[in-house]
N, C-alpha and C positions, 0 to 999 in steps of 0.2 A: 580584530575590530577595526573597518573604517571610520576615518574620522568623525562622520556622522554619526555614526552608531555609537561612537564612544560618546559626543555629545549629551545624547538621546539619555545616554545610558549617565553620566554627571546629572543630569536637568531631571530624572527621578527618584534618583540618590542622595546628592546633597539635601534638600528640602524633607527627605525622610530622617536621615541623621540630623541637621540643623533643628528640629522639630524636636526631638528626642532631647537633643542638647538643651534646648529650651523648657521644658520639664524640669530638667534634674538638675541646673545651673540656678540660683536663686536669681544671683546678680546675669545673667541674661535672661531670664523671663519677665523681666523687665522689659526689655526691648521688644521681646516676642517674637516668634519665627517669623512672622511678614519680614518685617526689618534684616532679620539674620540674612533670611534670602535674598535681600532686595543685595543687602550688603555682599555677600559671596558675589551675586551675580557680577558686580561692578570689581568685583577684586579680579574674577575670574579674566573680564572685557581687559583690564591695564593688566595683566601679566604676559610672559612671553608665549605663553601659546593662548590668544584669545577666542580660537573658534572660528568658526564661520556664522558670521552677522546671517546669513539668509536662513543657517539650519536653527539657529535661535530661533528667529521671528517666528520662522513656519510652523516649532514648538508649540510656542506661545500661540498662535492662532488654533490651533488645534484643542488645548487643554480648557482652554475660554468657552466655547459651546457646550464643550459634555460637563462642567462645571455647574452652568446657570442654571440646566434643569436639576440639578441633584441639589440644587441650596434652595430651589423654590419647593421640593415636595413634600417639605416639612412645612411648610409655613399655611396660616388659615388663615385670608383671606378675610375675613371680615375682621380682623384686629387693624388691617390696616386702612378697609375702604375708606372711614371716616376720618383721615389723614390725609386725603386728596387735597383739599382747599390751601391748606397750610402748604403743604409738601409743594403743590404746584406753582401756590405763588412765589414758593422759598427757588426753586427751580427757573421761572423766567425772568425775578430779579438775579438769579448768580451768569446766568445768559449775561443780563442784558450789562452787567459788571464787566464780564471777558468784552464783550464789543467797546465798552466804553474805556478800560482798561488799554484795548491794543490801540484804539484808535487814539488816544492820547499821547502813549508812550510812540505811536509809530510818527505822529507829528512830529517830537520832538526827534528821533531820530531819524529826519526827511534829510541832513545835510550826510549824514554817516554812512549810508549805503542806497544804493538804486533799488535797491529790492526792499526797501523800505515798506510801502507797501501791501509787498508780497508775503512778506514774517508777519507781518501784523494779521492777515488773513488766516497764516493758516496758526498761528495761535490762538486764533477765537476756534478754529477748527478742533484744535487738542483742546483746548482748556474749555469745549463746549461739548463736544464727541470723544473723541479719543487719535491716537496715533495717525490711525487709519485716515480718516479725515486731514489730518494735517499733511499726508502723504497724497492723498486725492485733490487739492487744494495748492500744492507745490507741484504736481503734475498739471491741471488746466490752468496755471499762471506760467508756467516756464521755470519755473525755479530751478535756480542751478542746483545740483547733486552736492555740492559741498554744502550749501546753505542746509538743507535738507537733514547732511549725517549730524551738523555740527547742533542747529537747534535741538533732531532727537536728544544727543548727548549731554545738550542743556537743557533739556527736561527733563530728564532722569533724575541728575544730581540735584536741582533745584527741588520736582517733587517729591524727590530722599527726604530733603530736608523738609518739607511742609508735613510729609506720610510721617516722619517722624515725630512731629508736633501734632499731629491727629490721635497719634494712639499712645500718646502720652498726657500732653496737659491740658488739652486744646480744651476739651470740656469745662474742665475747673477755671479756665481760664475765661469762657465765656459766658460762664454761668455769670460772673461779673457784671456784664454787658446785657444780656439776655432771661429772659424769663426761663423757669428749667422746665423739661418735656412734663406733659399729664398727659397718661396712659388715659385711651378709651375701651379699654377691655383690661381685662384680669393681666395680671404679668407670666411672662412662661413661667413653668417652675424651674426651682434652681437644679442648677446642673449636676448635683450630687443626687436630687429624686431621679434623675431618666435614666432610661435602663441604658446599660453597655451599649456602645456599637455593636452589631453583629454585622463582621466583613461578610456573613452568608448574606443576607438581608443586602448588605450595602451595593454587593455584584451583582440581583435583582434589579437594585436602583440603576444601575451601571450600566447594564443590558434595559435598561428603559428610555436613560438620557439617551443612546446610544441610536434608536429606534428613531427618536425624536429629533437628534440630529439631523438623520438621515433624512427622513421625512422631510422636514421643513427645508436641506438642501435639495433633496425631490422636488418638493414644490414649485422653488427658486429656477431651475432649471424647466422644469414644464414650462413655468407663466411666462418668461424671461428669454428663454433660450440660451441660458450662463448663471455661473453660479452669482447668486445676489445678496452680497456678507451684509447689508443692512433688513435686505428684508427675511432672510433667512433668522438671522439674529431675535427679529422683532416674532415672529414665527413660534421660532421655540422656548420663546416664553410665555407667550398667551399658552402653548400646548402643554411648558411647564406648571404655572399657574392651573390652566385645567384638569392637569393631570391630581395635583394638589386636595383637588375640592373630591377625590376617591377615598374615602377612611384608611385603605386596602393602603396607596402609596403615601399616603401622610404617616401610615406606622411603619414605616420599615426605616428601620435601625442602624443608622451609620448613612444614610444618604448626605446630609447635611455634613459628616468631618467627611466623608471624600471628598465634596466638592471643597470644604476648604482646603486639602491636600491639592488637588489641580491648583486652586489661587496659590498655593505654594511653590509648583511648579513654573506655574505664569510669572510670577514676579523674579525670581533667579533668573529667567530667560530675557526676561526684560531688561533687568540690572546687567545682564551680560551685553548686553547690546551699548551698553553707558564705556564708550572706550575717551577718557578724560584725555588721553594723547590727542584728540580733536580739539580740545578747546584751548587752544594756546595761541600767542602772539591777538594777529587780527581777529580771532574767534572770541575775545574775548570780550569786545563789543559786542557780539552774537549771544554771547552767555548773560550780559548785562542787560541787552533785550529785553530776554524770557524772563528772566530775573525779575524786571520792575513791573512788565505786563501781569506773573504770574502775582507778585504782592499787591498789587493797587486792584487787581478783580477782587482779593481777597477782602482787602479793606473796605472797599466799597459794596461787596453781599452783606459783610455785617454789619456796615453801617445804614445800610435800608433793611436791613431785618432788625434792628432797634428801632428803626423807623415805625417799621409795621409789627412792629412786637412779635417776633417770628420767638418763636424757643431756640435756645441751643440748643440740642440734640437735631431738630429739624435744619438749619442752619448747618452743620455738620455733616446730616447725610448726603445734603445735596450738593453740599461744594464739593465732598467727595464723588458722586454721584458726576459733577459736570467734568472735575479737573482730570479724576483718578478714573472715571469710566465703573462697566459695572464688577470689576476683578478685584477691586479694591470695598466695596460694599461691605461685602460679610466681613475683614477685619476691623476694619472702622466699627461697624456695628458693635462688633465683638467688646470695642475699648471703652465704646459708650454705654454698655452691658442695656442693648439695648437690641433686643432682635423683633422688634415689633417693625423695625424700618427695614428691615433687609428686603425683603419682596417690592416694595413700592419704591426704595432706594435702587435697586436694581432695573423697575421699569422708564426710572426717569434720567438712567446712565443708557440705557436704549433709546429711548428719548433725544438724548443729545448727541448720540451715534448719527440720529436721524439727522439730527438739526442743525450740526454743526456745520458739514459742509456749504448749506446754503449763508448760514449766518459768517461765515469764515469768507466765502465770495462774496456778500456784499458789502464785508468791513474793509475790502482789499477795494472792492469797486468804489468805494466812496472813497478812500483816501488817493486813490492812483490819479496821478501826475495830470 
């Protein structure tokens, strides 16, 4: 077996095993399979055999587009259309918070690194959109490759701590400051009352998801002459929502669970990119840069949410959409016990991907000496 195939086998097998372990162990169930997969990936990244970063990245880039339609198939648009105003406001506040935090910390690090303005822009890109935005901004600004690798590793480590907070006590903590979520539609039936997943129907859902991804990518090739990731993601989300309007698609048992499994594969692969050995010596300064920007952007967002009287769940799901992006919406919504916010959270996560590069470049140019 070639190293690439071995990595693929590990990426598929580890989430299945860890999800089973999480279900059987009371101690690990509190952490959840997302955190376990994330941690296992980090362990692999820092092991004697870390694998090829390009292979881990390639796997993660394949599973996310496939997972998004699967997560959307079981949603009901009528349950989240009325949430648009509060979610949009929270999203705008989250974007503004990321720009303000990066601008302030970037100015403070002016004397520490000559790339402070580039780093600030890249961090706005990743905390509004995603890692792809950070990479695009770094390339556009001519950032050193070593800087990008350290920033990515630092983001995974700092983000891991925040993700753990989101999946455990975040909702209870924010209820001390923000109102509780008020559903505008009947809550989803309890899990115990839902039909058991049908893997035959899940296979049909996967086939439909593959078709949607292929059609979206093909449309990008026809319109732009090359793969257009942002366009493809926006189109496949639209097609996924459109498919959910069909009762037969919405009734496919197992589609949501299969989408969650693909997200666990993504979490493992992203963790496998976080080599903490890169965060040593002078790199600790960049780690501090990342930690301060993320922390301050979250503080600003929560403070503004309190000012505008936005509820805790809306604040947390939009924070997830901007800081982590679409792959983490499902697990965080599950931790909040609020499936109403999955579809709009995914939509805002994709909006962040669309805006991240522009807002990141704008921040960098504003700080440029």
